[in-house]
N, C-alpha and C positions, 0 to 999 in steps of 0.2 A: 504494500500500500504506500502510495506517495501522498504528500500533503499538497494536493492540487486544487483545493476549493477554498476560496476566500470566504471567511465568515466574520461576522461582527456582533457585538453586543446589541441587543434590542433595548431601546430606552422608551420610557413613557413618562407623562407628567403625573406627579403625585397629586391626587385629588384634593389633599388637605392644604398643601402650600404651593402647588404649581411647579415645584422644582423637578428637574429631570431625575429619574431613578431607573435602575436596572430592572427590566421586565422579567428577569429570571431565565433568559434563554439567549442562545447564540444562533444566528442563522444567516442565510444568504441575503443579499440586498433585496432581491425580489420578494422573498417571504416576509421580510420585515416591513417593507413598504406596503405589500398587499394587506397586511394585518393592521395598518394604520399606526404603526410604531415608528420611532425615529432610529436612525442608524448612528451609532457612536463610531465615527471614522477612526478615532485614535485606538480603538480596540481591535484593529485588523489582525486576524490570525488565519492560519491555513490548516486544513484538516483533510483527511482522505475523503473522496466523494462518497465512499461506502458508508460514511458516518451520517450523511444527510438523509433524514427521513422524508416521507412522501409530502410532508407539509413544508419542507425546506429548512428545517431546523436541525441542529446537531443532536444526535442521540446521546444523551448523558450517560447511559449505561455503557456505551462503547468508550466514552472518555474515561470513565472510572476503570474500565478493564485495561486500557492502554493509555495511561495519562501522559506519557512522554511523547506521544505521536502528535499532539497539538503543537504546531509551530507558531511562535509569536514573532 
């Protein structure tokens, strides 16, 4: 497996204070935009395309199984 897919942290506005907060997932640009979230461009990382689920987000179980395969 090679780290060939760019992924980013998905961000959203905190409903209480309006500040940006992590939405709890990493995904592709397309998935994050589709779901109405913001992309944290500073969080760019690369992962194997096999780790991307059908919704366009990183499968956290695979990250836990192979933690060193996520390239920052």
